[in-house]
C-alpha positions in Angstrom: -63.9 159.4 -102.8 -60.3 158.2 -102.2 -61.6 155.4 -100.0 -63.1 153.8 -103.1 -59.7 153.5 -104.6 -57.3 152.5 -101.8 -56.2 148.9 -101.7 -57.7 147.4 -98.6 -55.7 144.6 -97.1 -56.8 141.8 -94.8 -54.2 140.5 -92.4 -52.9 137.2 -93.7 -54.5 135.2 -90.8 -57.9 136.6 -91.5 -57.6 135.9 -95.2 -56.6 132.4 -94.5 -59.7 131.8 -92.5 -61.8 133.1 -95.3 -60.0 131.0 -97.9 -60.6 127.8 -95.8 -64.3 128.7 -95.5 -64.5 129.2 -99.3 -63.1 125.8 -99.9 -65.6 124.3 -97.4 -68.5 126.1 -99.1 -67.3 124.9 -102.5 -67.3 121.3 -101.4 -70.6 121.3 -99.5 -74.2 122.1 -100.2 -75.3 125.5 -101.1 -77.0 127.6 -98.5 -80.5 128.8 -99.1 -80.2 132.4 -97.9 -82.1 131.8 -94.7 -80.9 133.9 -91.8 -79.1 132.4 -88.9 -82.3 132.8 -87.0 -83.9 130.1 -89.1 -86.1 132.2 -91.3 -87.4 130.7 -94.5 -85.9 131.6 -97.8 -87.3 134.9 -99.1 -89.4 136.0 -102.0 -89.9 139.2 -104.0 -93.0 139.9 -101.9 -91.1 139.5 -98.7 -89.0 142.7 -99.3 -92.0 145.0 -99.6 -93.7 143.3 -96.7 -90.6 143.8 -94.5 -90.5 147.5 -95.4 -94.2 147.8 -94.4 -93.6 146.0 -91.1 -90.5 148.0 -90.2 -87.8 147.1 -87.7 -84.2 147.8 -87.0 -81.1 146.9 -88.9 -77.4 147.7 -88.6 -75.3 149.0 -91.5 -71.5 149.1 -91.8 -70.0 151.4 -94.4 -67.2 153.9 -95.0 -68.6 155.9 -97.8 -69.0 159.7 -97.5 -72.7 159.4 -98.5 -73.6 156.8 -95.9 -75.0 159.1 -93.2 -77.0 161.1 -95.7 -78.4 158.0 -97.2 -79.4 156.6 -93.9 -81.2 159.8 -92.9 -83.0 159.9 -96.2 -84.1 156.3 -95.9 -85.4 156.7 -92.4 -87.3 159.8 -93.4 -89.0 157.9 -96.2 -89.6 154.8 -94.0 -90.0 156.1 -90.4 -90.9 152.7 -89.1 -87.4 151.5 -89.9 -84.3 152.3 -87.9 -80.9 151.9 -89.5 -78.0 151.9 -87.0 -75.1 153.2 -89.0 -71.6 152.2 -88.0 -68.4 153.3 -89.6 -66.3 150.3 -88.9 -63.3 151.7 -90.6 -61.9 151.0 -94.1 -59.6 148.4 -95.5 -58.0 146.1 -93.0 -60.1 147.4 -90.1 -63.4 147.0 -91.8 -62.7 143.5 -93.3 -61.0 142.2 -90.2 -63.9 143.2 -88.0 -66.4 141.7 -90.4 -64.5 138.4 -90.7 -64.1 138.2 -86.9 -67.9 138.6 -86.5 -68.6 136.0 -89.1 -66.2 133.6 -87.4 -67.7 134.2 -84.0 -71.2 133.6 -85.3 -72.5 136.9 -83.9 -71.9 140.6 -84.1 -72.1 141.0 -87.9 -74.2 143.8 -89.3 -77.3 143.2 -91.3 -75.8 145.1 -94.3 -72.1 145.7 -95.0 -70.2 147.6 -97.7 -67.9 145.3 -99.6 -65.7 146.2 -102.5 -66.1 144.2 -105.7 -62.6 142.7 -105.4 -63.4 141.4 -101.9 -66.9 140.1 -102.6 -65.9 136.5 -103.5 -64.1 136.0 -100.3 -67.2 136.6 -98.3 -69.8 135.3 -100.8 -68.3 131.9 -101.7 -68.1 130.7 -98.1 -71.8 131.3 -97.6 -71.5 134.3 -95.3 -73.8 136.5 -97.5 -77.4 136.2 -98.6 -78.1 135.4 -102.2 -80.4 138.2 -103.3 -81.7 136.2 -106.3 -84.4 134.8 -103.9 -85.8 138.4 -103.6 -86.1 138.8 -107.4 -83.2 141.2 -107.6 -82.1 139.6 -110.9 -84.8 141.6 -112.6 -82.7 144.7 -112.1 -79.8 143.6 -114.4 -80.6 146.2 -117.1 -80.4 149.0 -114.6 -76.6 148.6 -114.2 -73.5 148.5 -116.4 -72.5 145.0 -117.5 -69.1 145.2 -115.7 -70.6 146.2 -112.3 -73.4 143.7 -112.6 -70.9 140.9 -113.2 -68.9 142.2 -110.1 -71.8 141.5 -107.7 -72.0 137.9 -108.7 -70.0 135.0 -107.3 -70.5 131.3 -107.9 -73.9 131.9 -109.6 -75.2 134.0 -106.7 -76.2 137.6 -106.5 -74.7 139.3 -103.5 -75.5 143.0 -103.9 -76.6 145.7 -106.2 -73.8 147.8 -107.7 -73.3 151.1 -105.9 -70.5 152.8 -107.9 -68.2 152.1 -110.8 -64.7 153.2 -111.7 -64.3 153.0 -115.5 -60.8 154.2 -116.2 -59.8 157.3 -118.1 -56.6 159.3 -118.5 -56.5 162.4 -116.4 -53.8 164.8 -117.6 -52.3 168.2 -116.8 -53.0 170.3 -119.8 -50.7 173.1 -118.6 -47.8 170.7 -118.5 -48.6 169.2 -121.8 -48.9 172.6 -123.5 -45.7 173.8 -121.9 -43.6 171.0 -123.3 -45.5 170.5 -126.6 -46.8 167.1 -125.7 -49.7 165.7 -127.7 -52.5 163.9 -125.7 -51.7 160.2 -126.3 -54.3 157.9 -127.8 -52.1 154.7 -127.7 -49.8 153.3 -125.1 -46.9 153.7 -127.6 -47.7 157.4 -127.7 -47.9 157.5 -124.0 -44.4 156.0 -123.6 -43.1 158.5 -126.1 -44.8 161.3 -124.1 -43.1 160.1 -121.0 -39.7 160.2 -122.6 -40.2 163.7 -124.0 -41.5 165.1 -120.7 -38.7 163.6 -118.6 -36.0 164.7 -121.0 -37.4 168.3 -121.0 -37.7 168.3 -117.2 -35.9 165.6 -115.2 -38.1 166.4 -112.2 -41.3 165.7 -114.0 -42.8 162.3 -114.7 -45.7 161.1 -116.9 -47.2 159.4 -113.8 -46.4 157.7 -110.5 -46.3 154.0 -109.8 -44.5 152.5 -106.9 -46.3 149.2 -107.2 -50.0 148.9 -106.6 -52.0 145.6 -106.9 -55.3 147.2 -107.8 -53.7 149.3 -110.5 -51.8 146.3 -111.9 -54.9 144.1 -112.2 -56.9 146.9 -113.8 -54.2 147.5 -116.4 -54.0 143.8 -117.2 -57.8 143.8 -117.4 -57.7 146.8 -119.9 -55.1 144.8 -122.0 -57.6 141.9 -122.3 -55.9 139.7 -119.7 -57.9 137.1 -117.7 -55.3 135.8 -115.3 -57.7 134.6 -112.6 -60.4 131.9 -113.3 -62.4 130.1 -110.7 -64.7 127.1 -111.0 -65.7 125.8 -107.6 -62.5 124.6 -105.9 -60.6 124.8 -109.2 -58.6 128.0 -109.6 -56.3 128.9 -112.5 -53.7 131.7 -112.2 -51.8 132.8 -115.3 -50.1 136.2 -114.8 -48.1 135.5 -118.0 -51.1 135.4 -120.3 -51.3 137.6 -123.4 -53.0 140.5 -121.6 -50.4 140.5 -118.8 -47.6 140.4 -121.3 -49.2 143.2 -123.4 -49.3 145.5 -120.3 -45.8 144.7 -119.1 -44.5 145.2 -122.6 -45.6 148.9 -122.2 -45.0 149.4 -118.5 -41.6 147.9 -118.4 -40.4 150.7 -120.7 -41.5 153.2 -118.1 -40.3 151.3 -114.9 -37.0 150.2 -116.3 -36.4 153.5 -117.9 -37.0 155.5 -114.7 -39.9 157.3 -116.4 -42.4 157.0 -113.6 -42.2 158.7 -110.2 -41.9 156.4 -107.2 -44.0 158.8 -105.0 -46.6 156.6 -103.3 -50.2 157.4 -104.0 -52.5 159.0 -101.4 -49.6 160.7 -99.6 -49.2 164.4 -99.0 -46.2 164.4 -101.4 -48.5 162.8 -104.1 -51.2 165.4 -103.8 -48.5 168.1 -104.0 -47.0 166.6 -107.1 -50.4 166.5 -108.8 -50.8 170.1 -108.1 -47.3 171.4 -109.1 -46.9 169.4 -112.3 -44.4 166.8 -111.1 -46.9 164.1 -112.0 -48.5 164.9 -115.4 -51.1 162.1 -115.8 -53.1 159.6 -113.9 -54.7 156.5 -115.6 -57.4 155.9 -113.0 -61.1 155.5 -112.1 -64.0 157.8 -112.8 -64.3 158.7 -109.2 -61.1 160.8 -109.4 -62.6 164.2 -110.0 -64.0 164.4 -106.5 -60.6 163.5 -105.1 -58.8 166.2 -107.1 -61.3 168.9 -106.3 -61.0 168.2 -102.6 -57.3 167.5 -102.3 -55.5 168.9 -105.2 -56.7 172.5 -105.2 -53.5 173.8 -106.8 -54.4 171.8 -109.9 -57.7 173.6 -110.5 -58.1 174.7 -114.1 -55.0 172.8 -115.2 -56.3 169.2 -115.6 -58.4 167.6 -118.3 -59.8 164.1 -118.9 -59.4 161.9 -122.1 -60.1 158.3 -122.9 -57.5 155.7 -121.8 -54.8 155.1 -124.3 -55.2 151.7 -125.9 -53.0 149.2 -127.7 -54.7 149.4 -131.1 -56.5 152.7 -131.1 -59.9 151.1 -130.4 -61.8 152.1 -127.2 -61.1 149.8 -124.3 -60.9 150.3 -120.6 -61.3 148.5 -117.2 -62.9 149.1 -113.9 -60.7 150.5 -111.1 -62.5 150.4 -107.7 -66.1 150.1 -106.8 -68.3 148.5 -104.1 -71.7 147.2 -103.2 -73.7 146.5 -100.1 -74.3 142.9 -99.1 -76.8 141.2 -96.6 -75.1 139.1 -94.0 -76.4 135.6 -93.2 -76.4 136.6 -89.6 -79.1 139.1 -90.2 -82.3 138.4 -88.2 -84.3 140.3 -90.8 -82.7 139.6 -94.2 -85.7 140.7 -96.1 -85.6 144.2 -94.5 -81.9 144.3 -95.0 -82.4 143.5 -98.7 -85.0 146.2 -98.9 -82.4 148.7 -97.6 -79.9 147.5 -100.2 -82.5 147.9 -103.0 -83.3 151.4 -101.8 -79.6 152.4 -101.6 -78.7 151.4 -105.1 -81.9 151.1 -107.1 -84.2 153.7 -105.6 -83.9 157.1 -104.0 -80.6 156.3 -102.2 -78.7 156.9 -105.4 -79.3 160.6 -105.2 -77.4 161.4 -102.0 -74.6 159.1 -103.3 -74.2 161.1 -106.4 -74.5 164.4 -104.4 -71.4 163.3 -102.5 -69.3 162.9 -105.7 -69.8 159.2 -106.4 -69.7 157.9 -109.9 -72.8 155.8 -110.6 -73.1 152.2 -111.8 -76.8 152.8 -112.8 -77.3 153.2 -116.6 -80.1 155.7 -116.0 -77.8 158.1 -114.3 -75.0 157.5 -116.7 -77.4 158.8 -119.4 -78.9 161.7 -117.5 -78.0 165.0 -119.3 -77.9 166.8 -116.0 -75.0 164.5 -115.0 -73.4 163.8 -118.4 -73.3 167.4 -119.6 -72.4 169.2 -116.4 -69.3 171.3 -116.9 -66.5 171.2 -114.3 -64.8 174.4 -113.3 -61.9 172.4 -111.9 -61.3 170.8 -115.3 -61.4 174.1 -117.1 -65.1 173.9 -117.9 -64.7 170.5 -119.6 -67.8 168.2 -119.4 -65.7 165.4 -118.0 -68.6 163.1 -117.4 -69.1 162.8 -121.1 -65.7 161.1 -121.3 -66.2 159.1 -118.1 -69.7 157.8 -119.0 -68.5 156.8 -122.4 -65.7 154.9 -120.8 -68.3 152.9 -118.8 -69.6 151.5 -122.1 -66.1 150.2 -123.2 -65.1 148.1 -120.2 -63.4 144.9 -121.4 -65.5 141.9 -120.6 -64.5 138.6 -119.0 -62.6 139.8 -115.9 -62.9 138.0 -112.5 -61.1 138.2 -109.2 -59.5 135.5 -107.2 -61.5 133.9 -104.4 -58.7 135.2 -102.1 -58.0 138.5 -103.8 -57.5 140.4 -100.6 -54.7 138.0 -99.6 -53.2 138.4 -103.1 -53.1 142.1 -102.6 -51.5 141.8 -99.2 -48.4 140.0 -100.7 -48.1 142.1 -103.8 -45.4 144.3 -102.4 -43.2 141.3 -101.5 -43.4 140.0 -105.1 -44.2 142.5 -107.9 -43.2 145.3 -105.6 -39.6 144.1 -105.7 -39.5 144.6 -109.5 -40.6 148.2 -109.0 -37.9 148.8 -106.3 -35.2 147.4 -108.5 -36.6 149.0 -111.7 -36.4 145.5 -113.3 -38.7 143.3 -115.5 -42.2 143.3 -114.1 -42.8 139.8 -115.6 -40.4 138.4 -113.0 -42.4 140.0 -110.3 -45.7 138.8 -111.7 -44.3 135.2 -111.9 -43.2 135.4 -108.3 -46.7 136.7 -107.3 -48.3 133.8 -109.3 -46.1 131.2 -107.7 -46.9 132.5 -104.2 -50.6 132.6 -105.0 -50.6 129.1 -106.4 -48.8 127.7 -103.3 -51.1 129.6 -100.9 -54.3 128.4 -102.7 -53.2 124.8 -102.6 -52.3 125.1 -98.9 -55.8 126.4 -98.3 -57.5 123.4 -100.1 -58.1 124.8 -103.5 -56.9 123.0 -106.6 -54.8 125.7 -108.2 -53.1 125.5 -111.6 -50.5 128.1 -112.5 
């Protein structure tokens, strides 16, 4: 499931085109959700009618479960053909999608889009608002954080597929060897980092070479709300209380040389997770599948516990996750919407879970068969008990920038420099903020920062 976590970066030119389109959409009239073929706005009845009538749609996705889901859907609805295309991940996927939108043709009927990227495609009017199909009635079926993530500017642009509530994955073997207690607060986590590195200078509490998605999730967990959008008006404050709270902890690790600079998702990283060089990972609930598949040397050594907090009270953030959206170019948006509903509200959830996905659906998060399943990899621990509990403690109020993908693409040139020099992260966050304010104003937003 590593594709759910990797930061996916648009090239700057593509992001700029999207940002300009967002501004144009904010300043103009709202689209109705009609297809480019001139179909009338939909209705709840239109979705069932489209399924009955059948047809052909195209679906772009990168998820491991996509092929199995398409096969199951076509078996249940043999009068519908779904042409599945793996258009790549990250830059490849979003660039192809943006190019098709710009060209006015070639876009799929349904596309996988990460929560962080959704505003950049929704706000310009490139996606169909699913409120017209009555999908708002499904709110109670999903966790509040993921339900909020599929909204932008008052519209509903997907049904949540997965979620990534954060927890602390830790190497019990390493902790036992050095007599380290499992940290419940971030102060205890810093103390554990010092104790571990003093005992073994080759071992680190975690790795962090500078990652935009990790940074924003950690600020989120600390209660920060650095990005706010209201139409054209954008506020950026990466020096807010939550941001300062996080840097107050993380600076101690970065400046003290207590975190490994091994980049994530590399062969060296997987090896370090298996041999004890990296002792913990504060990350999303999709991580078990990654470790089972790619860190076989860690089998039996690792456990999961709630995220450390600042005051001892349960609090976490989302880290990763995506949805499927219907493109305005679709010639049959009602059928495309029916497919989205099936994927994430009906039978399509089953093959997704079978592939190792972590659900956003409250029903599955409460299912004893899922929650109480022991994991041999994690020493028999019922890890989903910890992870599903985390889903209920995601801090509310978070939102992404309407040009979040561009923001991620310049993170390394701003905050990344603080990591490289092992210096104050606040300086890097301020540089990131200044660059984002300047960029947003250049694109026609009214940005305060």
